C-alpha positions as a Markdown table, in Angstrom:
| # | Residue | x | y | z |
|---|---|---|---|---|
| 1 | Unk | 117.9 | 99.9 | 119.6 |
| 2 | Unk | 114.9 | 99.9 | 121.9 |
| 3 | Unk | 114.4 | 96.5 | 123.7 |
| 4 | Unk | 111.3 | 95.9 | 125.8 |
| 5 | Unk | 111.9 | 93.8 | 128.8 |
| 6 | Unk | 108.3 | 93.0 | 129.8 |
| 7 | Unk | 105.4 | 91.3 | 128.0 |
| 8 | Unk | 103.3 | 94.4 | 127.7 |
| 9 | Unk | 102.2 | 94.4 | 124.0 |
| 10 | Unk | 98.7 | 93.0 | 123.3 |
| 11 | Unk | 97.6 | 91.8 | 119.9 |
| 12 | Unk | 93.8 | 91.8 | 120.0 |
| 13 | Unk | 92.1 | 89.9 | 117.1 |
| 14 | Unk | 88.3 | 89.4 | 116.7 |
| 15 | Unk | 87.4 | 85.8 | 115.9 |
| 16 | Unk | 85.8 | 85.1 | 112.5 |
| 17 | Unk | 84.7 | 88.7 | 112.6 |
| 18 | Unk | 82.0 | 89.0 | 109.9 |
| 19 | Unk | 80.6 | 85.5 | 110.8 |
| 20 | Unk | 80.6 | 86.3 | 114.5 |
| 21 | Unk | 78.6 | 89.5 | 113.9 |
| 22 | Unk | 76.0 | 87.5 | 112.0 |
| 23 | Unk | 75.8 | 85.0 | 114.8 |
| 24 | Unk | 75.5 | 87.8 | 117.3 |
| 25 | Unk | 72.7 | 89.4 | 115.5 |
| 26 | Unk | 70.8 | 86.2 | 114.6 |
| 27 | Unk | 70.7 | 83.8 | 117.6 |
| 28 | Unk | 69.4 | 81.0 | 115.3 |
| 29 | Unk | 72.9 | 81.0 | 113.7 |
| 30 | Unk | 74.8 | 80.4 | 116.9 |
| 31 | Unk | 76.6 | 77.0 | 117.0 |
| 32 | Unk | 75.9 | 76.5 | 113.3 |
| 33 | Unk | 78.4 | 76.6 | 110.3 |
| 34 | Unk | 78.0 | 80.1 | 108.9 |
| 35 | Unk | 79.6 | 81.9 | 106.0 |
| 36 | Unk | 79.1 | 85.6 | 105.2 |
| 37 | Unk | 79.2 | 86.5 | 101.5 |
| 38 | Unk | 77.1 | 85.0 | 98.8 |
| 39 | Unk | 78.9 | 83.6 | 95.7 |
| 40 | Unk | 82.2 | 83.9 | 97.5 |
| 41 | Unk | 83.0 | 83.3 | 101.2 |
| 42 | Unk | 84.1 | 86.5 | 102.8 |
| 43 | Unk | 84.3 | 85.0 | 106.3 |
| 44 | Unk | 83.5 | 81.6 | 107.9 |
| 45 | Unk | 82.6 | 80.7 | 111.5 |
| 46 | Unk | 84.7 | 78.3 | 113.3 |
| 47 | Unk | 82.0 | 75.7 | 113.0 |
| 48 | Unk | 82.4 | 76.1 | 109.2 |
| 49 | Unk | 86.2 | 76.2 | 109.3 |
| 50 | Unk | 86.2 | 72.7 | 110.9 |
| 51 | Unk | 84.9 | 71.4 | 107.5 |
| 52 | Unk | 87.6 | 73.2 | 105.6 |
| 53 | Unk | 85.6 | 76.3 | 104.6 |
| 54 | Unk | 87.9 | 79.2 | 104.0 |
| 55 | Unk | 87.8 | 82.9 | 103.0 |
| 56 | Unk | 87.7 | 83.5 | 99.2 |
| 57 | Unk | 86.4 | 80.0 | 98.6 |
| 58 | Unk | 83.5 | 79.8 | 96.2 |
| 59 | Unk | 80.1 | 79.2 | 97.8 |
| 60 | Unk | 79.6 | 76.0 | 95.7 |
| 61 | Unk | 83.0 | 74.6 | 96.9 |
| 62 | Unk | 82.2 | 75.6 | 100.5 |
| 63 | Unk | 78.8 | 73.8 | 100.3 |
| 64 | Unk | 80.5 | 70.6 | 99.0 |
| 65 | Unk | 82.7 | 70.6 | 102.0 |
| 66 | Unk | 79.9 | 71.5 | 104.4 |
| 67 | Unk | 76.4 | 70.7 | 103.1 |
| 68 | Unk | 74.7 | 72.3 | 106.2 |
| 69 | Unk | 76.5 | 75.6 | 105.6 |
| 70 | Unk | 74.3 | 78.7 | 106.2 |
| 71 | Unk | 75.3 | 81.5 | 103.8 |
| 72 | Unk | 74.1 | 85.0 | 104.7 |
| 73 | Unk | 74.5 | 88.2 | 102.7 |
| 74 | Unk | 77.4 | 90.4 | 103.8 |
| 75 | Unk | 76.3 | 93.5 | 105.8 |
| 76 | Unk | 79.3 | 95.8 | 105.7 |
| 77 | Unk | 77.5 | 98.6 | 107.6 |
| 78 | Unk | 77.0 | 96.2 | 110.6 |
| 79 | Unk | 80.6 | 95.1 | 110.5 |
| 80 | Unk | 81.9 | 98.7 | 110.3 |
| 81 | Unk | 79.8 | 99.7 | 113.4 |
| 82 | Unk | 81.0 | 96.6 | 115.3 |
| 83 | Unk | 84.6 | 97.5 | 114.5 |
| 84 | Unk | 84.0 | 101.1 | 115.7 |
| 85 | Unk | 82.5 | 99.8 | 119.0 |
| 86 | Unk | 85.4 | 97.5 | 119.6 |
| 87 | Unk | 88.0 | 100.1 | 118.8 |
| 88 | Unk | 86.3 | 102.5 | 121.3 |
| 89 | Unk | 87.1 | 99.9 | 123.9 |
| 90 | Unk | 90.7 | 99.6 | 122.7 |
| 91 | Unk | 91.1 | 103.3 | 123.0 |
| 92 | Unk | 89.5 | 103.4 | 126.4 |
| 93 | Unk | 92.0 | 100.7 | 127.5 |
| 94 | Unk | 95.2 | 102.6 | 126.5 |
| 95 | Unk | 96.0 | 105.6 | 124.4 |
| 96 | Unk | 98.6 | 103.6 | 122.5 |
| 97 | Unk | 96.6 | 101.7 | 119.9 |
| 98 | Unk | 97.8 | 100.8 | 116.4 |
| 99 | Unk | 95.0 | 99.5 | 114.2 |
| 100 | Unk | 96.0 | 96.8 | 111.7 |
| 101 | Unk | 92.7 | 96.1 | 110.0 |
| 102 | Unk | 89.0 | 96.4 | 110.7 |
| 103 | Unk | 89.2 | 93.6 | 113.3 |
| 104 | Unk | 92.6 | 93.6 | 114.9 |
| 105 | Unk | 95.0 | 96.0 | 116.7 |
| 106 | Unk | 98.2 | 96.2 | 118.8 |
| 107 | Unk | 97.9 | 97.8 | 122.2 |
| 108 | Unk | 100.8 | 99.0 | 124.4 |
| 109 | Unk | 99.9 | 98.7 | 128.1 |
| 110 | Unk | 103.3 | 99.3 | 129.6 |
| 111 | Unk | 103.1 | 101.7 | 132.5 |
| 112 | Unk | 99.5 | 100.9 | 133.3 |
| 113 | Unk | 100.1 | 98.4 | 136.1 |
| 114 | Unk | 99.4 | 100.9 | 138.9 |
| 115 | Unk | 96.0 | 101.9 | 137.5 |
| 116 | Unk | 94.8 | 98.9 | 135.5 |
| 117 | Unk | 96.8 | 95.8 | 136.7 |
| 118 | Unk | 99.2 | 93.5 | 134.9 |
| 119 | Unk | 99.1 | 93.2 | 131.1 |
| 120 | Unk | 97.3 | 89.8 | 131.4 |
| 121 | Unk | 94.7 | 91.4 | 133.7 |
| 122 | Unk | 94.2 | 94.2 | 131.3 |
| 123 | Unk | 93.8 | 91.7 | 128.4 |
| 124 | Unk | 91.3 | 89.7 | 130.4 |
| 125 | Unk | 89.3 | 92.9 | 131.1 |
| 126 | Unk | 89.4 | 94.0 | 127.5 |
| 127 | Unk | 88.1 | 90.6 | 126.4 |
| 128 | Unk | 85.3 | 90.8 | 129.0 |
| 129 | Unk | 84.2 | 94.2 | 127.8 |
| 130 | Unk | 84.2 | 93.3 | 124.1 |
| 131 | Unk | 82.1 | 90.2 | 125.0 |
| 132 | Unk | 79.7 | 92.1 | 127.3 |
| 133 | Unk | 79.4 | 95.5 | 125.5 |
| 134 | Unk | 79.7 | 94.4 | 121.8 |
| 135 | Unk | 78.8 | 90.8 | 122.0 |
| 136 | Unk | 81.7 | 89.4 | 120.1 |
| 137 | Unk | 84.5 | 86.9 | 120.9 |
| 138 | Unk | 88.1 | 88.2 | 120.7 |
| 139 | Unk | 91.5 | 86.5 | 121.2 |
| 140 | Unk | 94.4 | 88.4 | 122.8 |
| 141 | Unk | 98.1 | 87.5 | 122.7 |
| 142 | Unk | 100.4 | 89.1 | 125.2 |
| 143 | Unk | 104.1 | 89.3 | 124.6 |
| 144 | Unk | 107.3 | 91.4 | 124.6 |
| 145 | Unk | 107.3 | 92.1 | 120.9 |
| 146 | Unk | 104.6 | 92.8 | 118.3 |
| 147 | Unk | 105.6 | 89.8 | 116.2 |
| 148 | Unk | 105.3 | 87.4 | 119.1 |
| 149 | Unk | 102.0 | 89.0 | 120.4 |
| 150 | Unk | 100.5 | 88.3 | 117.0 |
| 151 | Unk | 101.8 | 84.8 | 116.9 |
| 152 | Unk | 100.3 | 84.3 | 120.4 |
| 153 | Unk | 96.9 | 85.5 | 119.4 |
| 154 | Unk | 96.9 | 83.1 | 116.5 |
| 155 | Unk | 97.9 | 80.1 | 118.7 |
| 156 | Unk | 95.3 | 81.2 | 121.3 |
| 157 | Unk | 92.3 | 81.2 | 119.0 |
| 158 | Unk | 89.4 | 81.0 | 119.2 |
| 159 | Unk | 88.2 | 83.2 | 122.0 |
| 160 | Unk | 91.4 | 82.8 | 124.1 |
| 161 | Unk | 94.0 | 84.7 | 126.0 |
| 162 | Unk | 97.7 | 83.6 | 125.7 |
| 163 | Unk | 100.7 | 85.2 | 127.4 |
| 164 | Unk | 104.3 | 84.4 | 126.3 |
| 165 | Unk | 106.6 | 84.6 | 129.3 |
| 166 | Unk | 109.8 | 86.6 | 128.3 |
| 167 | Unk | 111.9 | 83.8 | 129.9 |
| 168 | Unk | 110.3 | 81.2 | 127.6 |
| 169 | Unk | 109.9 | 83.0 | 124.3 |
| 170 | Unk | 112.1 | 80.7 | 122.2 |
| 171 | Unk | 110.7 | 77.6 | 123.9 |
| 172 | Unk | 107.3 | 78.8 | 122.7 |
| 173 | Unk | 108.3 | 80.0 | 119.3 |
| 174 | Unk | 110.7 | 77.4 | 118.0 |
| 175 | Unk | 108.4 | 74.3 | 117.8 |
| 176 | Unk | 105.8 | 76.2 | 115.8 |
| 177 | Unk | 105.5 | 75.6 | 112.0 |
| 178 | Unk | 107.6 | 77.8 | 109.8 |
| 179 | Unk | 104.5 | 79.6 | 108.3 |
| 180 | Unk | 104.0 | 81.4 | 111.6 |
| 181 | Unk | 106.8 | 83.7 | 110.6 |
| 182 | Unk | 105.7 | 86.9 | 109.0 |
| 183 | Unk | 106.5 | 86.8 | 105.3 |
| 184 | Unk | 106.3 | 83.0 | 104.9 |
| 185 | Unk | 103.5 | 82.3 | 102.5 |
| 186 | Unk | 102.8 | 79.1 | 100.6 |
| 187 | Unk | 105.7 | 79.6 | 98.1 |
| 188 | Unk | 108.4 | 80.4 | 100.7 |
| 189 | Unk | 107.1 | 77.6 | 103.0 |
| 190 | Unk | 107.4 | 75.1 | 100.1 |
| 191 | Unk | 111.0 | 76.3 | 99.4 |
| 192 | Unk | 112.0 | 75.8 | 103.0 |
| 193 | Unk | 110.2 | 72.5 | 103.3 |
| 194 | Unk | 111.9 | 71.2 | 100.2 |
| 195 | Unk | 115.1 | 71.6 | 102.2 |
| 196 | Unk | 113.7 | 69.9 | 105.3 |
| 197 | Unk | 113.0 | 73.1 | 107.2 |
| 198 | Unk | 109.5 | 72.9 | 108.7 |
| 199 | Unk | 109.8 | 74.7 | 112.1 |
| 200 | Unk | 110.8 | 78.2 | 113.3 |
| 201 | Unk | 113.5 | 76.6 | 115.4 |
| 202 | Unk | 115.1 | 75.1 | 112.2 |
| 203 | Unk | 115.1 | 78.5 | 110.6 |
| 204 | Unk | 116.8 | 80.0 | 113.7 |
| 205 | Unk | 119.5 | 77.3 | 113.5 |
| 206 | Unk | 120.3 | 78.1 | 109.9 |
| 207 | Unk | 123.3 | 80.0 | 108.8 |
| 208 | Unk | 121.9 | 83.4 | 107.6 |
| 209 | Unk | 123.8 | 83.2 | 104.3 |
| 210 | Unk | 122.2 | 79.8 | 103.6 |
| 211 | Unk | 118.8 | 81.2 | 104.4 |
| 212 | Unk | 119.2 | 84.3 | 102.1 |
| 213 | Unk | 120.3 | 81.9 | 99.3 |
| 214 | Unk | 116.9 | 80.3 | 99.6 |
| 215 | Unk | 114.5 | 83.2 | 100.1 |
| 216 | Unk | 116.5 | 86.3 | 99.1 |
| 217 | Unk | 118.5 | 88.8 | 101.1 |
| 218 | Unk | 115.7 | 91.0 | 102.5 |
| 219 | Unk | 113.4 | 88.1 | 103.4 |
| 220 | Unk | 116.3 | 86.1 | 104.8 |
| 221 | Unk | 117.3 | 88.8 | 107.2 |
| 222 | Unk | 113.8 | 89.3 | 108.3 |
| 223 | Unk | 113.1 | 85.6 | 108.9 |
| 224 | Unk | 116.4 | 85.1 | 110.7 |
| 225 | Unk | 115.6 | 88.0 | 113.1 |
| 226 | Unk | 112.0 | 87.0 | 113.7 |
| 227 | Unk | 113.0 | 83.4 | 114.4 |
| 228 | Unk | 115.0 | 84.7 | 117.3 |
| 229 | Unk | 112.1 | 87.1 | 118.3 |
| 230 | Unk | 114.1 | 90.2 | 117.3 |
| 231 | Unk | 111.5 | 92.8 | 116.7 |
| 232 | Unk | 112.2 | 96.3 | 118.0 |
| 233 | Unk | 109.1 | 98.0 | 116.5 |
| 234 | Unk | 107.0 | 100.1 | 118.8 |
| 235 | Unk | 103.2 | 100.4 | 118.8 |
| 236 | Unk | 102.5 | 103.4 | 116.5 |
| 237 | Unk | 99.5 | 105.5 | 117.1 |
| 238 | Unk | 97.8 | 107.7 | 114.5 |
| 239 | Unk | 99.6 | 105.8 | 111.7 |
| 240 | Unk | 97.7 | 105.9 | 108.4 |
| 241 | Unk | 97.7 | 102.8 | 106.2 |
| 242 | Unk | 100.3 | 102.6 | 103.5 |
| 243 | Unk | 98.0 | 101.1 | 100.9 |
| 244 | Unk | 94.4 | 100.7 | 100.0 |
| 245 | Unk | 93.2 | 97.7 | 98.1 |
| 246 | Unk | 90.5 | 95.2 | 97.2 |
| 247 | Unk | 90.4 | 91.7 | 95.9 |
| 248 | Unk | 87.9 | 89.4 | 94.2 |
| 249 | Unk | 87.7 | 85.6 | 94.2 |
| 250 | Unk | 87.0 | 84.2 | 90.8 |
| 251 | Unk | 85.9 | 80.7 | 91.7 |
| 252 | Unk | 87.1 | 77.7 | 89.7 |
| 253 | Unk | 85.5 | 78.6 | 86.4 |
| 254 | Unk | 88.0 | 79.5 | 83.7 |
| 255 | Unk | 87.8 | 83.2 | 82.9 |
| 256 | Unk | 88.6 | 84.9 | 79.6 |
| 257 | Unk | 91.0 | 87.8 | 79.4 |
| 258 | Unk | 88.0 | 90.1 | 78.7 |
| 259 | Unk | 86.2 | 89.0 | 81.8 |
| 260 | Unk | 89.3 | 89.5 | 84.0 |
| 261 | Unk | 89.7 | 93.0 | 82.5 |
| 262 | Unk | 86.1 | 93.9 | 83.4 |
| 263 | Unk | 86.6 | 92.6 | 86.9 |
| 264 | Unk | 89.8 | 94.6 | 87.2 |
| 265 | Unk | 87.9 | 97.7 | 86.1 |
| 266 | Unk | 85.4 | 97.2 | 88.9 |
| 267 | Unk | 88.2 | 96.7 | 91.5 |
| 268 | Unk | 90.0 | 99.9 | 90.4 |
| 269 | Unk | 86.7 | 101.8 | 90.5 |
| 270 | Unk | 86.1 | 100.7 | 94.1 |
| 271 | Unk | 89.6 | 101.4 | 95.3 |
| 272 | Unk | 89.9 | 104.8 | 93.8 |
| 273 | Unk | 86.6 | 105.8 | 95.2 |
| 274 | Unk | 87.8 | 104.8 | 98.7 |
| 275 | Unk | 91.0 | 106.7 | 98.2 |
| 276 | Unk | 89.2 | 109.9 | 97.3 |
| 277 | Unk | 86.8 | 109.5 | 100.3 |
| 278 | Unk | 89.9 | 109.2 | 102.5 |
| 279 | Unk | 91.7 | 112.1 | 100.8 |
| 280 | Unk | 94.5 | 109.9 | 99.8 |
| 281 | Unk | 96.6 | 109.6 | 96.6 |
| 282 | Unk | 99.0 | 106.9 | 95.6 |
| 283 | Unk | 101.4 | 106.1 | 92.7 |
| 284 | Unk | 102.3 | 102.3 | 93.0 |
| 285 | Unk | 99.8 | 99.8 | 91.5 |
| 286 | Unk | 100.2 | 96.2 | 92.7 |
| 287 | Unk | 98.3 | 93.3 | 91.3 |
| 288 | Unk | 98.1 | 90.0 | 93.2 |
| 289 | Unk | 97.2 | 86.7 | 91.6 |
| 290 | Unk | 96.3 | 83.4 | 93.2 |
| 291 | Unk | 96.1 | 80.2 | 91.3 |
| 292 | Unk | 94.2 | 77.0 | 91.9 |
| 293 | Unk | 97.3 | 75.2 | 93.2 |
| 294 | Unk | 97.4 | 77.9 | 95.9 |
| 295 | Unk | 100.5 | 79.5 | 94.5 |
| 296 | Unk | 100.6 | 83.3 | 94.3 |
| 297 | Unk | 102.3 | 86.0 | 92.1 |
| 298 | Unk | 102.6 | 89.7 | 92.6 |
| 299 | Unk | 103.4 | 92.3 | 89.9 |
| 300 | Unk | 103.7 | 96.1 | 90.3 |
| 301 | Unk | 104.3 | 99.4 | 88.4 |
| 302 | Unk | 104.5 | 103.0 | 89.6 |
| 303 | Unk | 103.3 | 106.3 | 88.2 |
| 304 | Unk | 105.6 | 109.3 | 88.3 |
| 305 | Unk | 103.2 | 111.2 | 90.5 |
| 306 | Unk | 100.7 | 110.2 | 93.2 |
| 307 | Unk | 97.0 | 110.5 | 92.1 |
| 308 | Unk | 93.6 | 109.4 | 93.2 |
| 309 | Unk | 92.1 | 109.8 | 89.7 |
| 310 | Unk | 90.6 | 106.6 | 88.3 |
| 311 | Unk | 91.8 | 106.9 | 84.7 |
| 312 | Unk | 95.6 | 106.9 | 85.2 |
| 313 | Unk | 95.5 | 104.2 | 87.9 |
| 314 | Unk | 93.3 | 102.1 | 85.7 |
| 315 | Unk | 95.7 | 102.5 | 82.7 |
| 316 | Unk | 98.6 | 101.5 | 84.9 |
| 317 | Unk | 96.6 | 98.4 | 86.3 |
| 318 | Unk | 95.9 | 97.4 | 82.7 |
| 319 | Unk | 99.6 | 97.7 | 81.8 |
| 320 | Unk | 100.5 | 95.5 | 84.7 |
| 321 | Unk | 97.9 | 92.9 | 83.7 |
| 322 | Unk | 99.2 | 93.0 | 80.1 |
| 323 | Unk | 102.8 | 92.3 | 81.4 |
| 324 | Unk | 101.5 | 89.6 | 83.7 |
| 325 | Unk | 99.4 | 87.8 | 81.1 |
| 326 | Unk | 102.0 | 85.3 | 79.9 |
| 327 | Unk | 102.4 | 84.1 | 83.5 |
| 328 | Unk | 98.6 | 83.9 | 83.9 |
| 329 | Unk | 98.2 | 82.1 | 80.6 |
| 330 | Unk | 101.0 | 79.6 | 81.5 |
| 331 | Unk | 99.8 | 78.9 | 85.0 |
| 332 | Unk | 96.0 | 78.8 | 84.3 |
| 333 | Unk | 93.5 | 78.3 | 87.0 |
| 334 | Unk | 93.4 | 82.0 | 88.2 |
| 335 | Unk | 91.2 | 81.9 | 91.3 |
| 336 | Unk | 91.7 | 85.4 | 92.8 |
| 337 | Unk | 92.8 | 88.8 | 91.6 |
| 338 | Unk | 93.7 | 91.7 | 94.0 |
| 339 | Unk | 94.8 | 95.2 | 93.5 |
| 340 | Unk | 96.3 | 97.7 | 95.9 |
| 341 | Unk | 97.5 | 101.3 | 95.5 |
| 342 | Unk | 100.6 | 102.0 | 97.6 |
| 343 | Unk | 103.0 | 104.8 | 98.4 |
| 344 | Unk | 100.0 | 106.7 | 99.7 |
| 345 | Unk | 100.2 | 110.4 | 100.7 |
| 346 | Unk | 97.6 | 112.9 | 101.9 |
| 347 | Unk | 96.0 | 114.3 | 98.7 |
| 348 | Unk | 96.4 | 117.9 | 99.8 |
| 349 | Unk | 100.2 | 117.3 | 99.7 |
| 350 | Unk | 100.2 | 116.2 | 96.0 |
| 351 | Unk | 101.6 | 118.9 | 93.7 |
| 352 | Unk | 99.6 | 119.9 | 90.6 |
| 353 | Unk | 100.7 | 117.9 | 87.5 |
| 354 | Unk | 101.3 | 120.6 | 84.8 |
| 355 | Unk | 101.5 | 118.2 | 81.9 |
| 356 | Unk | 98.3 | 117.5 | 80.1 |
| 357 | Unk | 96.2 | 119.7 | 82.4 |
| 358 | Unk | 93.0 | 119.4 | 80.4 |
| 359 | Unk | 93.0 | 115.6 | 80.6 |
| 360 | Unk | 93.7 | 115.7 | 84.3 |
| 361 | Unk | 90.9 | 118.2 | 85.0 |
| 362 | Unk | 88.4 | 116.2 | 82.8 |
| 363 | Unk | 89.2 | 113.0 | 84.6 |
| 364 | Unk | 88.9 | 114.6 | 88.1 |
| 365 | Unk | 85.6 | 116.3 | 87.2 |
| 366 | Unk | 84.2 | 113.0 | 86.1 |
| 367 | Unk | 85.4 | 111.2 | 89.3 |
| 368 | Unk | 83.9 | 114.0 | 91.5 |
| 369 | Unk | 80.6 | 113.8 | 89.7 |
| 370 | Unk | 80.4 | 110.0 | 90.0 |
| 371 | Unk | 81.4 | 110.2 | 93.7 |
| 372 | Unk | 78.7 | 112.8 | 94.5 |
| 373 | Unk | 75.9 | 110.7 | 92.8 |
| 374 | Unk | 77.1 | 107.5 | 94.6 |
| 375 | Unk | 77.3 | 109.3 | 98.0 |
| 376 | Unk | 73.8 | 110.5 | 97.7 |
| 377 | Unk | 72.1 | 107.5 | 96.1 |
| 378 | Unk | 74.3 | 104.6 | 97.1 |
| 379 | Unk | 77.4 | 102.9 | 95.7 |
| 380 | Unk | 75.3 | 100.8 | 93.2 |
| 381 | Unk | 73.3 | 103.7 | 91.8 |
| 382 | Unk | 75.9 | 104.1 | 89.0 |
| 383 | Unk | 78.0 | 101.5 | 87.3 |
| 384 | Unk | 80.2 | 101.4 | 84.3 |
| 385 | Unk | 78.6 | 99.9 | 81.2 |
| 386 | Unk | 81.4 | 97.4 | 80.8 |
| 387 | Unk | 80.5 | 95.8 | 84.2 |
| 388 | Unk | 76.8 | 95.4 | 83.5 |
| 389 | Unk | 75.8 | 91.7 | 83.8 |
| 390 | Unk | 79.2 | 90.7 | 85.2 |
| 391 | Unk | 80.3 | 89.9 | 88.8 |
| 392 | Unk | 82.7 | 92.8 | 88.8 |
| 393 | Unk | 81.1 | 94.3 | 92.0 |
| 394 | Unk | 81.7 | 91.3 | 94.2 |
| 395 | Unk | 85.1 | 92.4 | 95.6 |
| 396 | Unk | 86.1 | 92.8 | 99.2 |
| 397 | Unk | 88.7 | 95.0 | 101.0 |
| 398 | Unk | 92.2 | 93.6 | 100.6 |
| 399 | Unk | 93.2 | 91.7 | 103.7 |
| 400 | Unk | 96.8 | 91.2 | 104.8 |
| 401 | Unk | 98.5 | 88.1 | 103.7 |
C-alpha cells in the first residue's frame, strides 16, 4: 500500500462559487448577503450564510431568514468560464490535477519543491493567482492524504490556507465533529450521536465490530479507516466522472404525485442531454429524496445495458419512483428530488442492442433531433408538453453530498 510521508496534496475549493462570481462581476453586491438562483437558492454568499441561508432552500424561506437578501438570476455561462479560468491555473501549477466538481480539485505537488517551493508556498501562490487573475476567493487545505486535505480546506474556509502537519494529524482530526468524515450524513450522524458518539476521535476509539453494527459493514470499515487518517488514494488525472446527475428543490409546498412525475421528466431530459453531449452512456438510475426533517433516502435500479437514450432511462426512473412512493407518502414533506445516471462508459464502447431495434432507433432519432434544435436555438427552445406551465426546468447539476 502506498503511504505518502509528506503533506503534499492540496484540496483547492472556491468559496461560495456562484455567489462569489456574482459579487466579482457586480461590485455593488460585495459585502452584502447574496443568493444566486431565483425561486430556489443555488448558492449563497458567506454574508447570507451567517443568517442560515443554505443551498436548495426556497427563496421565500431564505428571505424570511435574511430580509436584506439580494437574489440574482443564475448565470451558468459565467460560472463555467470562471471554472475554466481557475482550472487553467491548477493545471499550470502541477500536471497532477483531479477535478472533483466545477469548483474544487485535488492537486499533487510532491516533487515540485526545487522549482516551486514547499507545498504551503505553492498553495499560497495558487491562491494569489486565483485572486489576482480570476478575481475569486479560494481556500486550500494541505495534507498528507486526500481525505485530510479536504477536511483542512473545510476547516480553513472562507478564503484561507490550512496545512495539517503529518506529526499532528490525529490531534487535528480527532476533536472535529463526526460529520467531517466522508460518508457521514444527517442519518448516520444521528445514529452515532444516539450512542453518544459526536467526534471523529470517538469513532476512532470504537471497536470496528461495534461501529459496523451501527452503520453497516462497508461504511463501518470506511469510517474506521478515515478516523485514523488511513487513505491511500492517489490524485488521479484524466479521470472521467462516474455519474451525471441533476437535482431540484421543491420548496415546502406539498406536491402531488403528478407534479413530481413532471419534475422527474424534466430532470431526466436534462441529464440525458448532458450525457449525449459528453458521449457517455449509463445503466444505473439513482433517485435521491430529501424530506422536510432533513432526512434523506436513496433508491436505484439498473438497466441490462448502458444507454444515453431518454426513453429507457425515463422508464427506469419512473419505475424507481413507483417503488419509492410508499416511503414518500409515509414520510411526506418531500423538499428535494435528485437523479443521477451511474456506471457510465464512453458511448462508443456500448454494444448495439439487438432486441427491439426499431424502438431503439426511433428513440435515438428523436433524441438526436431534439439535441440538434436545442444546440442551435438554446436549451429552452423546445420543451415537453407535460412540463409546460410547471417548474420542471429549475434543476441544477447534482452536487456531491
